[in-house]
MDTraj code that builds the backbone (N, CA, C; nanometers):
import mdtraj as md
import numpy as np

residues = "PHE PRO SER LEU CYS PHE ALA LEU ALA THR GLY VAL GLY LYS THR ARG LEU MET GLY ALA PHE ILE SER TYR LEU HIS GLN ALA HIS GLY ILE ASN ASN PHE PHE VAL LEU ALA PRO ASN LEU THR ILE TYR LYS LYS LEU ILE ALA ASP PHE THR PRO GLY THR SER LYS TYR VAL PHE LYS GLY ILE ALA SER PHE ALA THR GLU PRO PRO GLU VAL ILE THR GLY ASP ASN TYR GLU SER ARG GLY PRO MET LEU SER ASP LEU VAL LYS CYS LYS VAL ASN ILE".split()
xyz = np.array([
    [9.5116, 7.1602, 10.3640],
    [9.6338, 7.1183, 10.2986],
    [9.7299, 7.0644, 10.4029],
    [9.8164, 6.9706, 10.3636],
    [9.9140, 6.9166, 10.4583],
    [10.0174, 7.0225, 10.4953],
    [10.0597, 7.0202, 10.6176],
    [10.1635, 7.1112, 10.6645],
    [10.2684, 7.0278, 10.7369],
    [10.3938, 7.0399, 10.6961],
    [10.5020, 6.9620, 10.7557],
    [10.6083, 7.0551, 10.8088],
    [10.6679, 7.0173, 10.9191],
    [10.7771, 7.0933, 10.9772],
    [10.8895, 6.9960, 11.0113],
    [11.0105, 7.0272, 10.9688],
    [11.1248, 6.9423, 10.9974],
    [11.2105, 7.0104, 11.1036],
    [11.2134, 6.9555, 11.2217],
    [11.2935, 7.0108, 11.3309],
    [11.4081, 6.9132, 11.3583],
    [11.5147, 6.9288, 11.2826],
    [11.6295, 6.8399, 11.2928],
    [11.7552, 6.9223, 11.3155],
    [11.8589, 6.8566, 11.3641],
    [11.9856, 6.9240, 11.3897],
    [12.0492, 6.9721, 11.2592],
    [12.1402, 7.0645, 11.2707],
    [12.2110, 7.1187, 11.1554],
    [12.2927, 7.0094, 11.0873],
    [12.2863, 7.0067, 10.9544],
    [12.3717, 6.9170, 10.8772],
    [12.3241, 6.7743, 10.8625],
    [12.1992, 6.7447, 10.8981],
    [12.1521, 6.6054, 10.8883],
    [12.0695, 6.5790, 10.7634],
    [12.0461, 6.6791, 10.6809],
    [11.9765, 6.6572, 10.5554],
    [11.8312, 6.6999, 10.5511],
    [11.7986, 6.8087, 10.6203],
    [11.6591, 6.8579, 10.6196],
    [11.6128, 6.8928, 10.4788],
    [11.6999, 6.9550, 10.4010],
    [11.6605, 6.9971, 10.2668],
    [11.6389, 6.8754, 10.1770],
    [11.7244, 6.7744, 10.1884],
    [11.7046, 6.6502, 10.1112],
    [11.5746, 6.5824, 10.1536],
    [11.5458, 6.5818, 10.2818],
    [11.4213, 6.5244, 10.3310],
    [11.3025, 6.6016, 10.2750],
    [11.3130, 6.7326, 10.2706],
    [11.2075, 6.8166, 10.2149],
    [11.1861, 6.7818, 10.0677],
    [11.2943, 6.7666, 9.9932],
    [11.2844, 6.7286, 9.8531],
    [11.2193, 6.5928, 9.8351],
    [11.2530, 6.4989, 9.9229],
    [11.1924, 6.3654, 9.9163],
    [11.0423, 6.3727, 9.9438],
    [11.0013, 6.4521, 10.0410],
    [10.8583, 6.4679, 10.0709],
    [10.7847, 6.5339, 9.9545],
    [10.8451, 6.6356, 9.8945],
    [10.7830, 6.7019, 9.7793],
    [10.7656, 6.6021, 9.6656],
    [10.8694, 6.5262, 9.6389],
    [10.8628, 6.4261, 9.5324],
    [10.7543, 6.3228, 9.5601],
    [10.7521, 6.2705, 9.6822],
    [10.6518, 6.1705, 9.7202],
    [10.5097, 6.2259, 9.7099],
    [10.4866, 6.3420, 9.7675],
    [10.3516, 6.4000, 9.7655],
    [10.3060, 6.4313, 9.6226],
    [10.4004, 6.4723, 9.5385],
    [10.3669, 6.5019, 9.3996],
    [10.3337, 6.3732, 9.3232],
    [10.4188, 6.2718, 9.3362],
    [10.4013, 6.1497, 9.2590],
    [10.2890, 6.0603, 9.3124],
    [10.2802, 6.0458, 9.4422],
    [10.1826, 5.9524, 9.4997],
    [10.0450, 6.0134, 9.5213],
    [10.0394, 6.1438, 9.5443],
    [9.9116, 6.2062, 9.5797],
    [9.8701, 6.3205, 9.4867],
    [9.9511, 6.3478, 9.3840],
    [9.9152, 6.4492, 9.2860],
    [9.9159, 6.5922, 9.3365],
    [9.9844, 6.6166, 9.4463],
    [9.9948, 6.7536, 9.4987],
    [10.0980, 6.8281, 9.4141],
    [10.0606, 6.9448, 9.3645],
    [10.1459, 7.0164, 9.2695],
    [10.2038, 7.1475, 9.3199],
    [10.1557, 7.1985, 9.4293],
    [10.2022, 7.3283, 9.4786],
    [10.2586, 7.3133, 9.6190],
    [10.3773, 7.3665, 9.6381],
    [10.4465, 7.3566, 9.7664],
    [10.4982, 7.4933, 9.8065],
    [10.4945, 7.5212, 9.9357],
    [10.5447, 7.6474, 9.9889],
    [10.6521, 7.6145, 10.0910],
    [10.7702, 7.6696, 10.0726],
    [10.8828, 7.6476, 10.1632],
    [10.9177, 7.7818, 10.2250],
    [10.9142, 7.7891, 10.3566],
    [10.9424, 7.9135, 10.4278],
    [11.0855, 7.9109, 10.4803],
    [11.1618, 8.0113, 10.4442],
    [11.3003, 8.0227, 10.4904],
    [11.3069, 8.1208, 10.6071],
    [11.3777, 8.0856, 10.7143],
    [11.3818, 8.1718, 10.8326],
    [11.4721, 8.2941, 10.8190],
    [11.5634, 8.2904, 10.7234],
    [11.6530, 8.4054, 10.7062],
    [11.7105, 8.4056, 10.5646],
    [11.7825, 8.5113, 10.5305],
    [11.8345, 8.5289, 10.3951],
    [11.9378, 8.4222, 10.3577],
    [12.0182, 8.3803, 10.4530],
    [12.1202, 8.2785, 10.4255],
    [12.0543, 8.1471, 10.3845],
    [11.9546, 8.1030, 10.4601],
    [11.8828, 7.9787, 10.4292],
    [11.8042, 7.9954, 10.2992],
    [11.7447, 8.1117, 10.2782],
    [11.6698, 8.1406, 10.1559],
    [11.7583, 8.1187, 10.0329],
    [11.8790, 8.1747, 10.0337],
    [11.9711, 8.1604, 9.9212],
    [12.0151, 8.0157, 9.9037],
    [12.0367, 7.9453, 10.0156],
    [12.0757, 7.8044, 10.0094],
    [11.9629, 7.7205, 9.9502],
    [11.8388, 7.7470, 9.9907],
    [11.7254, 7.6720, 9.9369],
    [11.7111, 7.6930, 9.7862],
    [11.7273, 7.8154, 9.7418],
    [11.7186, 7.8425, 9.5980],
    [11.8246, 7.7616, 9.5236],
    [11.9462, 7.7601, 9.5748],
    [12.0535, 7.6820, 9.5110],
    [12.0202, 7.5329, 9.5127],
    [11.9718, 7.4826, 9.6243],
    [11.9438, 7.3397, 9.6365],
    [11.8251, 7.2939, 9.5519],
    [11.7366, 7.3862, 9.5141],
    [11.6232, 7.3524, 9.4291],
    [11.6482, 7.3879, 9.2819],
    [11.7727, 7.4247, 9.2490],
    [11.8094, 7.4601, 9.1118],
    [11.8764, 7.3405, 9.0447],
    [11.8177, 7.2899, 8.9338],
    [11.8776, 7.1758, 8.8644],
    [12.0219, 7.2028, 8.8239],
    [12.1049, 7.0999, 8.8364],
    [12.2444, 7.1116, 8.7962],
    [12.3395, 7.1521, 8.9066],
    [12.2871, 7.1958, 9.0207],
    [12.3762, 7.2326, 9.1312],
    [12.4197, 7.1062, 9.2052],
    [12.5281, 7.1165, 9.2800],
    [12.5855, 6.9978, 9.3451],
    [12.4942, 6.9350, 9.4498],
    [12.4109, 7.0141, 9.5139],
    [12.3223, 6.9604, 9.6181],
    [12.1756, 6.9605, 9.5749],
    [12.1501, 6.9510, 9.4446],
    [12.0134, 6.9512, 9.3912],
    [11.9300, 6.8442, 9.4611],
    [11.8185, 6.8833, 9.5201],
    [11.7397, 6.7919, 9.6045],
    [11.6632, 6.6863, 9.5255],
    [11.6421, 6.7078, 9.3958],
    [11.5665, 6.6107, 9.3165],
    [11.6567, 6.5262, 9.2265],
    [11.7861, 6.5225, 9.2560],
    [11.8802, 6.4447, 9.1770],
    [11.8396, 6.2963, 9.1823],
    [11.8280, 6.2343, 9.0665],
    [11.7955, 6.0917, 9.0605],
    [11.6472, 6.0610, 9.0551],
    [11.5617, 6.1606, 9.0593],
    [11.4170, 6.1379, 9.0518],
    [11.3762, 6.1537, 8.9057],
    [11.3420, 6.0412, 8.8429],
    [11.3210, 6.0368, 8.6981],
    [11.2171, 6.1373, 8.6485],
    [11.1048, 6.1461, 8.7185],
    [10.9985, 6.2348, 8.6697],
    [11.0394, 6.3820, 8.6744],
    [11.1293, 6.4175, 8.7631],
    [11.1760, 6.5552, 8.7706],
    [11.2978, 6.5791, 8.6816],
    [11.3583, 6.4722, 8.6291],
    [11.4724, 6.4883, 8.5392],
    [11.4274, 6.5454, 8.4053],
    [11.3103, 6.5020, 8.3587],
    [11.2606, 6.5495, 8.2305],
    [11.1809, 6.6782, 8.2432],
    [11.1152, 6.6959, 8.3561],
    [11.0356, 6.8165, 8.3793],
    [11.0531, 6.8632, 8.5234],
    [11.1612, 6.9388, 8.5505],
    [11.1871, 6.9807, 8.6883],
    [11.0792, 7.0765, 8.7389],
    [11.0576, 7.0784, 8.8697],
    [10.9585, 7.1709, 8.9260],
    [10.9953, 7.3164, 8.8972],
    [10.8949, 7.3973, 8.8806],
    [10.9142, 7.5420, 8.8651],
    [10.9369, 7.5993, 9.0046],
    [11.0468, 7.6702, 9.0230],
    [11.0787, 7.7290, 9.1530],
    [11.0466, 7.8781, 9.1474],
    [10.9539, 7.9190, 9.2325],
    [10.9141, 8.0588, 9.2418],
    [10.9758, 8.1143, 9.3706],
    [11.0432, 8.2265, 9.3606],
    [11.1054, 8.2875, 9.4780],
    [11.0523, 8.4287, 9.4965],
    [11.0890, 8.4884, 9.6049],
    [11.0521, 8.6269, 9.6266],
    [11.1152, 8.7186, 9.5236],
    [11.2277, 8.6751, 9.4667],
    [11.2982, 8.7558, 9.3673],
    [11.2351, 8.7473, 9.2283],
    [11.1722, 8.6342, 9.1952],
    [11.1167, 8.6201, 9.0607],
    [10.9644, 8.6074, 9.0580],
    [10.9006, 8.6266, 9.1712],
    [10.7554, 8.6072, 9.1784],
    [10.6784, 8.6977, 9.0823],
    [10.7119, 8.8240, 9.0789],
    [10.6354, 8.9173, 8.9954],
    [10.6477, 8.8839, 8.8473],
    [10.7601, 8.8298, 8.8055],
    [10.7762, 8.7961, 8.6639],
    [10.7293, 8.6547, 8.6315],
    [10.7446, 8.5604, 8.7245],
    [10.7106, 8.4196, 8.6976],
    [10.5772, 8.3754, 8.7573],
    [10.5469, 8.4168, 8.8772],
    [10.4278, 8.3689, 8.9481],
    [10.2980, 8.3837, 8.8722],
    [10.2603, 8.5039, 8.8316],
    [10.1323, 8.5228, 8.7635],
    [10.1245, 8.4554, 8.6269],
    [10.2388, 8.4284, 8.5629],
    [10.2392, 8.3697, 8.4301],
    [10.2170, 8.2185, 8.4317],
    [10.2339, 8.1568, 8.5481],
    [10.2221, 8.0118, 8.5548],
    [10.0774, 7.9690, 8.5485],
    [10.0551, 7.8634, 8.4782],
    [9.9196, 7.8091, 8.4675],
    [9.9149, 7.6739, 8.5353],
    [9.8002, 7.6118, 8.5299],
    [9.7855, 7.4780, 8.5861],
    [9.8586, 7.3736, 8.5018],
    [9.9135, 7.4141, 8.3878],
    [9.9871, 7.3211, 8.3036],
    [10.1215, 7.2853, 8.3632],
    [10.1766, 7.3708, 8.4496],
    [10.3014, 7.3396, 8.5183],
    [10.2707, 7.2318, 8.6191],
    [10.3416, 7.1202, 8.6084],
    [10.3064, 7.0048, 8.6910],
    [10.3425, 7.0211, 8.8367],
    [10.4519, 7.0876, 8.8670],
    [10.4915, 7.1007, 9.0064],
    [10.5562, 7.2364, 9.0272],
    [10.5130, 7.3078, 9.1318],
    [10.5672, 7.4395, 9.1647],
    [10.6149, 7.4383, 9.3088],
    [10.7334, 7.4893, 9.3311],
    [10.7866, 7.5049, 9.4656],
    [10.8060, 7.6528, 9.4897],
    [10.7357, 7.7074, 9.5863],
    [10.7471, 7.8484, 9.6212],
    [10.8385, 7.8639, 9.7416],
    [10.9475, 7.9355, 9.7250],
    [11.0420, 7.9564, 9.8361],
    [11.0333, 8.1012, 9.8759],
])
top = md.Topology()
chain = top.add_chain()
for i, resn in enumerate(residues, 1):
    res = top.add_residue(resn, chain, resSeq=i)
    for name in ("N", "CA", "C"):
        top.add_atom(name, md.element.get_by_symbol(name[0]), res)
traj = md.Trajectory(xyz[None], top)
């Protein structure tokens, strides 16, 4: 599986870049499962907010295919309730 690492300075848009890569890999190559590793609790909470539709910094804002069917976001907080219930019918999953 592809593995990407973004080593950029603070505040330059790493999360937006991550969202763009997820969108591209999903649409162009049919990759449906993504794993995002957060280095600490502060970044973990920020990533959850940024991958939540309707928030001000939503990473998939303006991507038509995700507007109608946003990716399912699985976190450490909701994994036990959401993770096992998901099937292959979910088109895109982002695990944070």
